[in-house]
C-alpha angles and dihedrals in degrees: 000000000000114000113222115219125185123204135165110229152083113312091208088067095049111126098213137120093255137017119206113223121208090220132178118238094260089065086211100112131270140171133315117016090351093057093044094053094048092047096046095037095052136215098318093072090051090047091054092045090052089051090051090051090049093050121016104017109030090157093045132266108302120241112272094023129109137207134177134232134169116283095231110198095354120112089244126082096228144019118218107205115206129173113223123204124257108244116252122184092208098047128055105226097161092115088062091051091049090048090059090063095040092048092045090053090047091054090044089054089049089053093045091241113168095183126042130180115212129193121208095274114218093000095109127048091351088068102228110162106258098229094051091043090054093047091049092050098047096041091048095049091046093050097044117092108228141152088227105121097198131027105192118193107207106199126194102210143029094249093052090048091050091051090052093046089053091049092050089052 
């Protein structure tokens, strides 16, 4: 069973096997967690992402999917890129948010990663309500069978940490 650990901090400093990137579908960097991972990880991450776009994902990585690259200069070995859904009041997209966590764990298992650091996918610029984003993350990781020993949620602010603490119970 995967142990869930919550920490307040900077995901680019996480000493884990794999860091999950809340990427955009282009895989070419962006703001928030995505931009921070690309900046700190250096040019090798971007080079692998460009290769993925040229080969496997010419139209971009679909929402809810995940794919791995090297971690470049990050302390981790790999980056698992996943594209979270943009929140929409009129359309239930929670299954896509849950898929981000399931698919990231699937990729982690393929890599043999025992420790994985997750951000709060879709809870930033994509506008997902924080309490629901935290519940979706925790419930999905708990319900997904995986060889990952530790799922570490590395959360950037006190309010995000508090939402995840409430979700863990």
